[in-house]
C-alpha positions in Angstrom: -2.5 -30.8 -27.1 0.9 -29.3 -27.8 3.4 -30.4 -25.2 6.1 -27.9 -24.1 9.7 -29.0 -24.6 10.7 -28.7 -20.9 9.3 -28.0 -17.5 10.6 -24.5 -17.7 8.9 -24.0 -21.1 5.6 -25.3 -19.7 5.7 -23.0 -16.7 6.0 -19.9 -18.9 3.3 -21.2 -21.2 1.0 -21.7 -18.3 1.8 -18.2 -17.0 0.9 -16.8 -20.5 -2.4 -18.7 -20.3 -3.1 -17.0 -17.0 -2.6 -13.7 -18.7 0.7 -12.9 -17.0 2.6 -10.3 -18.9 5.4 -9.5 -16.5 7.4 -11.5 -14.0 9.4 -9.4 -11.5 12.5 -11.4 -11.0 16.2 -11.7 -10.5 18.3 -14.5 -12.0 20.4 -17.2 -10.3 21.5 -20.7 -11.0 18.6 -22.2 -9.0 16.3 -20.9 -11.8 18.6 -21.3 -14.8 16.1 -23.6 -16.5 13.4 -21.0 -16.2 15.6 -18.2 -17.3 16.6 -20.3 -20.4 12.9 -20.8 -21.1 12.3 -17.0 -21.1 14.9 -16.7 -23.8 13.3 -19.5 -25.9 9.9 -17.8 -25.4 11.1 -14.5 -26.7 10.6 -12.9 -23.3 6.9 -13.7 -23.1 6.0 -13.0 -20.3 8.6 -10.3 -19.9 11.4 -10.8 -17.3 11.6 -7.6 -15.4 14.9 -7.5 -13.7 15.1 -5.6 -10.4 18.3 -4.7 -8.5 17.3 -7.0 -5.5 14.8 -9.8 -5.0 13.0 -7.9 -2.3 12.3 -5.2 -4.9 11.0 -7.9 -7.2 8.5 -8.9 -4.6 7.5 -5.3 -3.9 7.1 -4.6 -7.6 4.8 -7.7 -7.8 2.8 -6.3 -4.8 2.5 -2.9 -6.4 1.5 -4.4 -9.7 -1.2 -6.5 -8.0 -2.5 -3.6 -5.9 -3.0 -1.3 -8.9 -4.0 -3.9 -11.6 -6.3 -6.1 -9.5 -4.5 -9.1 -11.1 -2.0 -11.5 -9.6 1.5 -10.2 -9.3 4.2 -12.8 -10.1 7.8 -12.7 -8.7 10.6 -15.2 -9.2 14.0 -15.8 -7.5 16.7 -18.4 -7.2 17.1 -20.9 -4.3 18.5 -20.1 -0.9 19.6 -16.4 -0.8 17.2 -15.2 -3.5 14.2 -16.9 -1.9 15.1 -15.4 1.4 15.2 -11.9 -0.1 11.6 -12.2 -1.3 10.3 -12.6 2.2 9.7 -8.9 3.2 7.7 -8.2 0.0 5.7 -11.4 0.4 4.9 -10.5 4.0 3.7 -7.1 2.7 1.4 -9.0 0.4 0.2 -11.3 3.1 -0.6 -8.5 5.6 -2.3 -6.2 3.0 -4.3 -9.1 1.4 -2.7 -8.9 -2.0 -2.6 -11.8 -4.5 1.0 -12.7 -5.4 2.5 -15.9 -6.7 6.2 -16.5 -5.9 8.1 -19.0 -8.0 11.5 -20.0 -6.6 14.2 -22.5 -7.4 15.8 -25.1 -5.2 19.0 -27.1 -5.3 18.9 -30.3 -7.5 16.9 -33.1 -6.1 19.9 -35.4 -5.9 21.6 -32.9 -3.5 18.7 -32.2 -1.2 19.4 -33.0 2.4 23.1 -32.9 1.9 23.8 -29.5 3.3 24.5 -28.5 -0.3 25.5 -24.9 -1.4 22.6 -22.5 -1.3 20.3 -25.3 0.1 17.7 -23.8 2.4 14.6 -25.6 3.8 12.3 -23.5 1.6 9.2 -25.4 2.9 10.0 -24.1 6.4 11.1 -20.7 5.1 7.8 -20.0 3.3 5.5 -22.0 5.6 4.1 -18.9 7.3 4.2 -16.2 4.6 2.7 -18.6 2.0 0.5 -20.4 4.5 -2.5 -20.4 2.1 -0.7 -22.5 -0.5 2.9 -23.7 -0.7 4.1 -26.7 -2.7 7.4 -28.2 -3.9 7.1 -29.7 -7.4 9.2 -32.8 -7.7 7.8 -34.4 -10.9 6.4 -32.5 -13.9 3.0 -34.2 -13.6 2.4 -32.1 -10.5 2.8 -28.8 -12.4 -0.5 -27.9 -14.0 -2.4 -28.5 -10.8 0.2 -26.9 -8.6 0.6 -23.7 -10.7 -3.1 -23.3 -11.2 -3.9 -23.8 -7.5 -1.2 -21.2 -6.6 -3.0 -18.7 -8.8 -6.6 -19.6 -7.8 -5.6 -19.6 -4.1 -3.9 -16.2 -4.4 -7.0 -14.7 -6.0 -9.5 -16.4 -3.8 -7.7 -15.8 -0.5 -6.1 -12.5 -1.5 -2.8 -13.8 -0.3 0.7 -14.8 -1.5 1.4 -18.3 -2.5 4.6 -20.1 -3.4 5.8 -22.7 -5.9 9.2 -24.4 -5.3 10.8 -26.0 -8.4 14.1 -27.8 -8.1 16.7 -26.6 -10.7 17.2 -30.0 -12.3 13.5 -30.5 -12.9 13.2 -27.2 -14.8 15.2 -28.7 -17.7 13.5 -32.1 -17.8 11.0 -32.9 -20.5 7.5 -31.9 -19.4 5.1 -34.8 -19.1 1.4 -34.0 -18.3 -0.5 -35.8 -15.7 -2.3 -39.0 -16.8 -5.7 -40.4 -16.2 -4.2 -42.6 -13.5 -4.2 -43.4 -9.8 -2.5 -40.7 -7.7 -2.1 -38.3 -10.6 -3.9 -35.0 -10.4 -5.1 -33.1 -13.5 -6.1 -29.4 -13.7 -8.6 -27.3 -15.7 -8.5 -24.3 -17.9 -6.8 -21.3 -16.3 -8.9 -18.5 -15.0 -11.2 -17.7 -12.0 -14.3 -15.5 -11.7 -15.0 -14.6 -8.1 -18.5 -15.2 -6.9 -20.7 -12.3 -5.7 -21.6 -13.0 -2.1 -24.6 -11.4 -0.5 -25.8 -11.9 3.1 -29.1 -13.5 4.0 -32.1 -11.1 3.9 -32.8 -11.5 7.6 -29.3 -10.3 8.4 -29.7 -7.3 6.1 -32.9 -6.4 7.9 -31.1 -6.6 11.3 -28.4 -4.4 10.0 -30.9 -1.8 8.6 -32.6 -1.7 12.0 -29.4 -0.8 13.7 -28.4 1.8 11.1 -31.8 3.4 10.9 -31.9 3.9 14.6 -28.8 6.0 14.5 -28.8 9.8 14.7 -25.1 10.3 14.3 -23.8 7.7 11.9 -20.1 7.3 11.0 -18.9 5.1 8.2 -15.4 3.7 8.0 -14.2 2.3 4.7 -11.1 0.3 3.8 -9.6 -1.1 0.6 -12.4 -3.7 0.6 -14.8 -0.9 -0.3 -12.9 0.1 -3.5 -15.4 -1.4 -5.9 -18.3 0.0 -3.9 -17.6 3.8 -3.9 -20.9 4.7 -5.5 -22.8 2.6 -3.0 -20.9 4.0 0.0 -21.7 7.5 -1.2 -25.4 6.7 -1.5 -25.6 5.1 1.9 -23.8 8.1 3.5 -26.3 10.4 1.8 -29.4 8.4 3.1 -28.0 8.1 6.6 -26.6 11.6 6.8 -23.3 10.0 7.7 -19.6 11.2 7.6 -17.1 8.8 6.0 -13.6 8.2 7.4 -11.0 6.2 5.4 -8.5 3.6 6.7 -5.1 4.3 5.1 -5.4 1.4 2.6 -8.8 2.8 1.6 -7.5 6.4 1.1 -8.3 6.2 -2.7 -11.8 4.7 -2.3 -13.7 8.0 -2.1 -12.8 11.5 -3.4 -11.7 14.0 -0.8 -13.7 16.6 -2.7 -16.9 15.1 -1.1 -17.8 17.4 1.7 -18.6 14.6 4.1 -15.4 12.6 3.7 -13.3 13.2 6.8 -10.1 11.7 5.4 -7.7 9.2 7.0 -8.2 7.8 10.5 -5.7 6.8 13.2 -2.2 7.9 14.1 -1.7 9.4 10.7 -5.3 10.6 10.5 -7.2 13.8 10.6 -9.0 15.7 13.3 -12.5 15.4 11.6 -12.1 11.6 11.5 -11.1 11.6 15.1 -14.2 13.7 16.0 -16.4 11.6 13.8 -15.6 8.5 15.8 -15.5 10.3 19.1 -19.1 11.7 18.7 -21.0 9.1 16.7 -23.7 6.9 18.0 -23.7 4.3 15.1 -20.8 2.9 13.1 -20.8 1.1 9.8 -17.5 -0.5 8.8 -17.1 -1.5 5.1 -14.2 -3.5 3.9 -11.7 -2.5 6.6 -9.7 -4.3 9.2 -8.4 -1.0 10.7 -6.6 -2.3 13.9 -6.4 0.7 16.2 -9.5 0.4 18.3 -8.6 3.4 20.4 -9.4 5.5 17.3 -12.9 4.0 17.0 -15.8 4.9 19.3 -15.6 4.1 23.0 -16.9 0.5 23.6 -20.6 0.7 24.3 -20.9 4.2 22.8 -22.0 3.2 19.3 -24.1 0.4 17.8 -22.1 -1.1 15.0 -22.5 -3.1 11.7 -19.6 -4.5 9.7 -19.4 -5.7 6.1 -16.5 -7.8 4.9 -16.0 -10.5 2.2 -13.8 -12.5 4.6 -15.6 -14.0 7.6 -12.3 -14.6 9.4 -11.6 -10.9 9.6 -15.0 -9.7 10.7 -16.2 -8.6 14.1 -12.7 -8.4 15.7 -11.9 -4.6 15.8 -15.1 -3.3 17.5 -18.0 -5.0 19.3 -20.2 -5.1 16.2 -23.9 -6.0 16.6 -24.4 -7.3 13.1 -21.7 -8.9 10.9 -22.5 -9.1 7.2 -20.2 -11.5 5.2 -20.4 -10.4 1.6 -19.2 -8.4 -1.3 -19.2 -4.7 -0.3 -21.0 -3.4 -3.4 -23.6 -6.1 -3.6 -24.3 -6.0 0.1 -24.7 -2.2 0.2 -27.0 -2.4 -2.9 -29.2 -4.9 -1.1 -29.1 -2.8 2.1 -30.0 0.5 0.5 -33.7 0.0 0.0 -34.0 -0.9 3.7 -32.4 2.3 4.9 -34.1 5.5 6.1 -31.9 8.2 7.7 -32.7 11.0 10.1 -34.7 14.0 8.9 -32.5 16.2 11.0 -29.2 16.8 9.1 -27.5 18.6 11.9 -24.9 15.8 12.3 -24.0 15.8 8.6 -23.7 19.6 8.6 -21.4 19.4 11.6 -19.2 16.8 9.9 -19.1 19.0 6.7 -18.2 22.1 8.8 -15.3 20.1 10.4 -14.0 18.9 7.1 -14.0 22.4 5.5 -12.2 23.8 8.5 -9.7 21.0 8.5 -8.6 21.5 4.9 -8.1 25.2 5.6 -6.0 24.2 8.6 -4.0 21.9 6.5 -3.3 24.7 4.0 -2.1 27.0 6.7 0.1 24.4 8.3 1.6 23.6 4.9 2.5 27.2 4.4 4.2 27.7 7.8 7.9 28.7 7.2 10.4 26.0 8.0 14.1 25.4 7.5 14.5 25.1 4.6 11.2 23.6 3.3 8.1 22.5 5.3 7.5 18.8 4.4 3.8 19.3 4.5 4.0 21.7 1.7 5.7 19.1 -0.6 2.5 17.0 -0.7 0.2 20.1 -0.5 1.8 21.6 -3.7 1.6 18.2 -5.4 -2.1 17.9 -4.4 -2.8 21.3 -6.0 -1.6 20.1 -9.5 -1.7 16.3 -9.5 -3.1 14.7 -12.7 -6.5 13.1 -12.1 -5.3 9.7 -13.4 -2.1 9.6 -11.3 -1.0 6.7 -9.2 0.7 7.7 -5.9 2.7 5.5 -3.7 4.0 6.4 -0.2 6.8 5.0 1.9 6.6 4.3 5.6 7.9 7.0 7.9 7.1 10.6 8.3 6.4 10.8 4.5 3.3 8.7 5.2 2.0 11.3 7.6 2.0 14.0 4.9 0.6 11.6 2.3 -2.2 10.6 4.7 -3.2 14.1 5.6 -2.3 16.4 2.7 -2.9 14.4 -0.5 -6.4 15.1 -1.8 -7.8 12.1 -3.7 -10.0 13.1 -6.7 -10.8 11.9 -10.2 -9.3 8.5 -10.9 -6.3 8.9 -8.6 -5.1 5.6 -7.1 -2.8 5.4 -4.1 -1.3 2.9 -1.7 1.5 2.2 0.8 2.5 -0.7 3.0 -0.5 -0.5 5.2 -0.1 -3.3 7.8 3.5 -4.3 7.7 4.5 -0.6 7.3 7.9 -1.7 6.1 10.4 0.8 4.8 11.3 0.8 1.1 8.2 -0.1 -1.0 7.3 3.4 -2.5 9.7 3.2 -5.4 9.2 -0.5 -6.4 5.4 0.0 -5.9 5.6 2.8 -8.4 7.5 0.6 -10.8 4.9 -2.2 -10.5 2.2 0.5 -11.0 3.9 1.6 -14.3 3.8 -1.9 -15.6 0.1 -2.2 -14.5 -0.8 1.1 -16.2 2.0 2.3 -18.5 -0.3 5.1 -19.7 -0.6 6.7 -16.3 1.9 8.9 -14.3 3.2 7.3 -11.1 4.5 9.4 -8.2 6.5 7.9 -5.3 6.7 9.9 -2.0 9.7 8.6 0.0 12.0 9.6 2.8 15.7 9.7 2.4 16.1 6.7 4.8 14.0 4.5 2.5 15.7 6.0 -0.5 19.1 5.1 0.8 17.9 1.6 1.8 16.9 0.6 -1.7 15.3 3.4 -3.7 18.6 4.7 -5.2 19.4 1.4 -6.7 15.9 1.0 -8.1 16.3 4.2 -10.0 18.4 2.1 -12.3 15.3 -0.1 -12.9 13.2 2.9 -13.7 15.8 4.2 -16.2 16.1 0.8 -17.8 12.4 0.2 -18.5 11.0 3.8 -19.1 10.9 3.3 -22.8 8.3 0.5 -22.3 5.8 3.0 -20.8 3.7 5.1 -23.1 3.6 7.8 -20.4 7.1 7.9 -19.1 6.4 10.0 -16.1 7.6 8.1 -13.0 8.4 10.7 -10.4 10.3 9.9 -7.2 10.0 12.7 -4.7 12.6 12.4 -1.9 11.9 14.1 1.5 15.5 14.9 2.1 16.1 15.8 5.8 19.0 13.5 6.8 17.0 12.0 9.6 15.1 8.8 10.2 12.4 11.1 11.1 9.4 9.0 12.1 11.5 7.1 14.7 13.1 10.3 15.9 9.6 11.6 16.7 8.4 8.4 18.1 11.3 8.5 20.6 10.4 12.0 21.6 6.6 11.6 21.8 6.3 8.1 23.1 9.5 7.5 25.0 10.3 11.0 26.2 13.8 10.5 24.8 15.9 13.0 22.9 17.1 12.4 19.4 20.0 9.9 19.4 22.1 11.1 16.5 24.2 7.9 16.1 21.0 6.0 15.2 19.0 8.7 13.6 21.2 10.9 11.4 21.7 9.8 7.8 24.7 10.5 5.6 24.1 13.3 3.1 23.9 12.6 -0.6 22.4 14.4 -3.6 19.6 12.2 -4.9 19.2 14.6 -7.9 22.9 14.2 -8.9 22.6 10.4 -8.8 19.4 10.5 -10.9 21.0 13.0 -13.4 23.8 10.5 -13.9 21.2 8.0 -15.0 19.7 10.4 -17.6 16.6 11.1 -15.5 15.1 14.6 -15.0 16.4 15.8 -11.7 15.6 18.9 -9.6 17.0 19.9 -6.2 14.7 22.1 -4.1 16.1 24.2 -1.2 13.4 26.9 -0.7 9.6 26.8 -0.6 9.2 29.1 -3.6 11.0 26.6 -5.8 8.6 23.8 -4.9 5.5 24.6 -7.0 7.5 25.2 -10.2 9.6 22.0 -9.6 6.4 19.9 -9.4 5.2 21.6 -12.6 8.4 20.7 -14.3 8.5 17.0 -13.4 4.8 16.6 -14.1 5.4 18.0 -17.6 8.6 16.0 -18.2 8.9 13.4 -21.0 10.9 11.0 -18.9 11.2 9.8 -15.3 12.2 12.3 -12.7 13.7 12.7 -9.2 12.6 15.6 -7.0 15.1 16.1 -4.2 13.5 18.3 -1.7 15.6 19.5 1.3 13.0 19.7 4.1 12.9 20.4 7.8 13.1 17.3 10.1 11.7 19.3 13.1 8.2 19.8 11.7 6.3 17.5 14.1 4.3 14.6 12.5 2.4 14.2 15.8 -1.3 13.6 15.2 -3.6 16.7 15.6 -5.3 14.8 18.4 -2.1 14.0 20.2 -2.6 13.3 23.9 -1.3 15.5 26.7 1.0 12.7 27.8 2.5 12.5 24.3 3.1 16.3 24.2 4.6 16.1 27.7 7.0 13.3 26.6 8.1 15.4 23.6 8.7 18.4 25.9 10.7 16.2 28.3 12.8 15.0 25.4 13.7 18.5 24.6 14.6 19.3 28.2 16.8 16.2 28.3 19.0 17.8 25.7 17.7 17.1 22.2 20.2 18.6 19.8 17.6 20.5 17.9 15.6 21.6 20.9 15.0 25.3 20.2 14.1 24.9 16.6 11.9 21.9 17.4 9.8 23.8 19.9 9.5 26.8 17.5 8.3 24.6 14.7 5.9 22.7 16.9 4.3 25.9 18.3 4.0 27.5 14.8 2.4 24.4 13.4 -0.1 23.8 16.2 -1.1 27.5 16.3 -2.7 27.0 12.8 -5.3 24.8 14.4 -6.7 27.6 16.5 -6.4 30.5 14.0 -9.9 31.6 13.0 -10.9 30.3 9.6 -9.9 32.4 6.6 -11.0 32.3 3.0 -8.6 30.8 0.5 
């Protein structure tokens, strides 16, 4: 067997054997030995330099979400490793396989309060709890690196490898057939297909077959089982709601798909859960039980690959631990739905009415542009192979409700951590996962100022590596940290506090133009459709800088009376935009009671 020259050389060789083509990273002296190895290896795998280590981690998460492979990020010791944390927590909470490789001060200096020395074992103990190891002799390496990958894939979690800087340049010595030395095997892992016992499938079928008003909730764990979910829904006459991470599991062109559920959800999903008598949860750990049926109202079955995440969101009667697709295929022959299709017809009627309501709400005049219309106009013309990323904040509301999934569209956001800032780096990760597909990031101006502006440099730098260069960043430019402003109004009854909420104004289009990107500023609704047409036809990355109204309420269509009262009280307490806020709220909500009109 060929032995690599150094530990750093061996690490890169093993990454190549695992099929890693990109490492999202930022250099520093704690990984100088690894950086040197990249140079010797002619940049295989490719070192993708972000502007900040947090962006490297987010790019690895985006890559993993959209490729199905392990995302790899790399950073130096102390400060670089600390910067990775937010992206790694995003991976942990959304169950995404990521391997982080970080440097550490030289072994001779450890414990001496040396410069940039941080206790990385303690730092990563929680976020990389599934597997975390410090490599102190080269003989550890094959097993440690392979276990990091296999654990990330098996547990769908981030793992971390700490390699002291002096070890990286030492000659690599493989483990021996000797006491207290641990070998490894060939890289690779094929996940097993897990199917529940026949008796449990029969119990589940009995529950589902007894239902007259069946609701199905799917999450990202159902992504490989879309055809089976559709078949089960047809047999049971069910409606299907989607948790936000499962938004791209089923097409919104299916008449029985009610869309997103929860705070950012749709009225048909709310009504589906409110009125059903039976619930089937597939591959979802949707946490908001108040948006599920009342306890005792519905009999419930759950399917999940992870037994630790099952039966904890709703009092389920039967819990099936297994692969979603295989479990549903085994369940299908046992199912027999109601002959009366009145429930399914009611669900379909609600869905059709909702999309018409969304169209009318998007077309309501605002000052200057209604943010709903931004996503609605995209949805009307989006390529069917596009990848869409959304940031947290009010942008996520419009993404959740107005983006219609169809064709092969993929989409995601920071589902559980709901952190600010991942939309742009997710899109970059998506472009490296699928360089032949357009990527579209929907982000607020708060997240754009936080880190998106800098990462436009990364997009400009690497665009020539993508066969389809369309990477579109759409900025919802309202000079307001809008989601928190509305949360203060709706939940706390507090007026907008301008010192915390107002953002400094900047032209995102001008910044992008200075980098050589396509850039368009939109200040009126009539410009919006043509602007989307232009960036979707561009031969390079683009920024769409849309000046939109911060006073269009992102409050759920099923907002409670108490929430509405709190918002009204906030206005009465002297909200600086009180009159316009009330006017926009009334205009928007009126669309829900306007009689249905044809398109």
